[in-house]
DRENBAKOL-623597 format. One record per residue (C-alpha): residue in three letters; residue number from 0; x, y, z. Coordinates in pm, 1 decimal, decimal comma. Example, Ala and Ser with C-alpha at 12.3 -4.5 7.8 and 13.67 -1.06 7.14 Angstrom:
! DRENBAKOL-623597
> type:seq:x:y:z
> ALA:0:1230,0:-450,0:780,0;
> SER:1:1367,0:-106,0:714,0;
This chain:
! DRENBAKOL-623597
> type:seq:x:y:z
> UNK:0:1119,2:-3115,4:525,9;
> UNK:1:961,2:-2801,4:645,3;
> UNK:2:619,9:-2754,3:720,5;
> UNK:3:557,4:-2582,7:379,9;
> UNK:4:708,7:-2865,7:191,6;
> UNK:5:507,3:-3094,2:395,0;
> UNK:6:183,8:-2956,5:322,9;
> UNK:7:260,2:-2907,9:-67,3;
> UNK:8:382,7:-3280,8:-75,0;
> UNK:9:193,8:-3490,9:-368,5;
> UNK:10:-141,6:-3608,7:-235,3;
> UNK:11:-493,1:-3614,6:-361,5;
> UNK:12:-691,2:-3266,8:-242,8;
> UNK:13:-895,6:-3321,6:46,1;
> UNK:14:-1228,4:-3201,5:-78,8;
> UNK:15:-1500,2:-3337,7:-354,6;
> UNK:16:-1679,4:-3088,9:-551,6;
> UNK:17:-2066,7:-3021,9:-470,9;
> UNK:18:-2258,7:-3362,7:-520,5;
> UNK:19:-2484,1:-3123,0:-747,9;
> UNK:20:-2202,6:-3107,4:-1022,1;
> UNK:21:-2304,2:-3466,1:-1104,8;
> UNK:22:-2631,1:-3337,2:-1214,7;
> UNK:23:-2494,2:-3023,4:-1362,9;
> UNK:24:-2230,1:-3248,7:-1570,5;
> UNK:25:-2492,2:-3492,8:-1658,7;
> UNK:26:-2696,3:-3192,6:-1819,2;
> UNK:27:-2408,7:-3077,5:-1986,7;
> UNK:28:-2336,8:-3399,6:-2148,2;
> UNK:29:-2722,7:-3445,8:-2220,7;
> UNK:30:-2695,3:-3105,6:-2408,2;
> UNK:31:-2401,0:-3168,5:-2578,2;
> UNK:32:-2510,2:-3508,1:-2721,2;
> UNK:33:-2833,0:-3358,1:-2825,1;
> UNK:34:-2643,8:-3096,6:-3041,4;
> UNK:35:-2421,7:-3357,6:-3182,7;
> UNK:36:-2686,2:-3614,2:-3264,4;
> UNK:37:-2985,7:-3365,3:-3375,8;
> UNK:38:-2849,3:-3263,5:-3696,4;
> UNK:39:-2778,4:-3661,2:-3810,1;
> UNK:40:-3142,2:-3730,1:-3703,2;
> UNK:41:-3275,3:-3464,1:-3911,5;
> UNK:42:-3078,5:-3556,9:-4181,2;
> UNK:43:-3165,9:-3919,9:-4142,2;
> UNK:44:-3528,6:-3787,5:-4174,9;
> UNK:45:-3464,9:-3604,4:-4493,4;
> UNK:46:-3271,1:-3864,7:-4648,9;
> UNK:47:-3252,2:-4208,8:-4713,1;
> UNK:48:-2888,1:-4295,2:-4722,7;
> UNK:49:-2825,2:-4598,3:-4542,4;
> UNK:50:-2465,3:-4466,6:-4427,6;
> UNK:51:-2671,4:-4227,9:-4209,9;
> UNK:52:-2818,8:-4493,5:-3998,5;
> UNK:53:-2481,0:-4596,0:-3917,5;
> UNK:54:-2350,1:-4263,5:-3795,6;
> UNK:55:-2628,9:-4151,7:-3666,1;
> UNK:56:-2629,8:-4515,6:-3465,4;
> UNK:57:-2259,6:-4468,1:-3371,6;
> UNK:58:-2323,9:-4111,6:-3249,6;
> UNK:59:-2612,4:-4187,4:-3052,0;
> UNK:60:-2414,1:-4505,0:-2869,1;
> UNK:61:-2118,9:-4261,5:-2824,0;
> UNK:62:-2360,7:-3986,9:-2688,7;
> UNK:63:-2514,7:-4253,1:-2443,1;
> UNK:64:-2203,8:-4357,6:-2321,4;
> UNK:65:-2081,1:-3990,0:-2266,2;
> UNK:66:-2359,8:-3913,8:-2065,7;
> UNK:67:-2401,2:-4210,6:-1879,7;
> UNK:68:-1993,9:-4275,9:-1762,9;
> UNK:69:-1837,3:-3896,8:-1792,2;
> UNK:70:-2019,2:-3730,2:-1519,7;
> UNK:71:-1990,0:-3981,1:-1243,6;
> UNK:72:-1631,9:-4055,7:-1344,2;
> UNK:73:-1539,9:-3702,5:-1328,1;
> UNK:74:-1723,4:-3654,7:-997,4;
> UNK:75:-1551,3:-3958,1:-832,9;
> UNK:76:-1185,6:-3799,4:-993,4;
> UNK:77:-1236,4:-3381,1:-887,3;
> UNK:78:-1089,4:-3285,4:-570,5;
> UNK:79:-987,6:-2942,2:-456,5;
> UNK:80:-805,9:-2794,3:-129,5;
> UNK:81:-678,2:-2470,0:-19,5;
> UNK:82:-504,2:-2360,1:250,2;
> UNK:83:-265,0:-2102,2:374,5;
> UNK:84:53,6:-2262,2:156,7;
> UNK:85:-130,2:-2335,1:-199,2;
> UNK:86:-421,5:-2433,4:-378,0;
> UNK:87:-434,6:-2802,8:-502,3;
> UNK:88:-684,6:-2917,0:-750,6;
> UNK:89:-710,8:-3278,1:-911,6;
> UNK:90:-979,4:-3273,5:-1234,7;
> UNK:91:-1028,0:-3460,3:-1546,1;
> UNK:92:-1181,2:-3777,1:-1632,3;
> UNK:93:-966,9:-3941,2:-1955,3;
> UNK:94:-682,3:-3714,1:-1918,7;
> UNK:95:-605,7:-3639,4:-1514,8;
> UNK:96:-452,5:-3333,4:-1439,1;
> UNK:97:-345,3:-3260,7:-1077,3;
> UNK:98:-202,6:-2879,6:-988,9;
> UNK:99:-46,7:-2708,3:-686,6;
> UNK:100:-42,6:-2338,5:-696,7;
> UNK:101:159,0:-2170,8:-439,5;
> UNK:102:-21,3:-1882,8:-272,2;
> UNK:103:289,9:-1634,7:-357,1;
> UNK:104:193,6:-1703,3:-731,6;
> UNK:105:-165,2:-1610,5:-712,1;
> UNK:106:-236,8:-1291,6:-937,1;
> UNK:107:-625,3:-1330,0:-932,4;
> UNK:108:-901,3:-1508,6:-819,5;
> UNK:109:-1258,7:-1512,2:-998,3;
> UNK:110:-1562,1:-1641,9:-979,9;
> UNK:111:-1787,3:-1781,4:-1255,8;
> UNK:112:-2151,6:-1883,0:-1253,4;
> UNK:113:-2280,1:-1989,3:-1582,9;
> UNK:114:-2660,5:-1993,4:-1645,9;
> UNK:115:-2663,6:-2380,5:-1582,1;
> UNK:116:-2469,2:-2336,3:-1265,4;
> UNK:117:-2719,9:-2106,3:-1126,3;
> UNK:118:-2976,7:-2344,4:-1167,8;
> UNK:119:-2788,6:-2561,7:-1007,7;
> UNK:120:-2647,4:-2355,3:-737,2;
> UNK:121:-2296,6:-2388,9:-821,5;
> UNK:122:-2000,2:-2193,2:-942,3;
> UNK:123:-1662,0:-2203,8:-1057,4;
> UNK:124:-1319,6:-2082,6:-890,9;
> UNK:125:-1037,5:-1961,9:-1113,3;
> UNK:126:-705,2:-1903,2:-953,8;
> UNK:127:-458,7:-1719,1:-1233,4;
> UNK:128:-105,7:-1693,3:-1194,5;
> UNK:129:156,6:-1631,0:-1438,0;
> UNK:130:213,0:-1968,7:-1496,8;
> UNK:131:257,0:-2066,9:-1839,3;
> UNK:132:33,8:-2370,1:-1763,8;
> UNK:133:-278,3:-2146,7:-1728,9;
> UNK:134:-534,0:-2111,2:-1460,3;
> UNK:135:-645,6:-2332,5:-1229,0;
> UNK:136:-1039,0:-2383,4:-1227,5;
> UNK:137:-1223,9:-2539,7:-952,8;
> UNK:138:-1521,1:-2653,0:-1092,0;
> UNK:139:-1887,6:-2769,6:-929,5;
> UNK:140:-1830,3:-2581,7:-613,2;
> UNK:141:-2174,9:-2467,7:-395,6;
> UNK:142:-2204,4:-2094,0:-498,1;
> UNK:143:-2193,5:-2002,3:-96,0;
> UNK:144:-1899,3:-2238,2:-77,5;
> UNK:145:-1713,4:-2049,7:-382,4;
> UNK:146:-1768,6:-1687,6:-203,2;
> UNK:147:-1617,4:-1833,6:124,6;
> UNK:148:-1355,0:-1972,7:-63,0;
> UNK:149:-1257,1:-1661,8:-273,5;
> UNK:150:-1289,6:-1441,3:27,2;
> UNK:151:-1038,9:-1668,3:203,0;
> UNK:152:-787,6:-1689,1:-61,1;
> UNK:153:-795,8:-1309,7:-105,3;
> UNK:154:-726,5:-1260,3:268,2;
> UNK:155:-455,0:-1531,9:244,9;
> UNK:156:-243,2:-1378,8:-69,8;
> UNK:157:-300,0:-1029,5:64,6;
> UNK:158:-131,7:-1168,3:395,7;
> UNK:159:138,9:-1305,0:173,3;
> UNK:160:430,3:-1125,9:72,0;
> UNK:161:536,0:-1315,2:-239,4;
> UNK:162:535,5:-1111,0:-547,5;
> UNK:163:337,8:-1337,0:-749,8;
> UNK:164:540,3:-1383,4:-1027,5;
């Protein structure tokens, strides 16, 4: 096995996302849950239909479970790594996805900072290739770490003689 094959062998990526991602995912989950629950609460207030009590209760239980479970589960799973050979990611919470993107296949590298991410000092780095599987996203990075990663990947890809196809 060559050094490149050894470094790209299947293994979990080394780095966790920033711990603030846990709070970010919790706030996202709470906002999503509130958006699902609020119309049902309004309908329940305006109507005396018994079935609304059941559906609202089920939604509230599912929303609470989502807010309490998803962020910590996701934080335990999400990993990333980038070296001179590839970008590695492990993401998800119900459906896990492990991806390896060879440096020679990278076409673009982007940073995204939504309003909520900026409030938590976080960013998402998106690595785009010509792959039908779509881009690789590293979510929940410290904003400064994301900037360093993009600069490093840009330098590595510029030095690589691959054709990014």
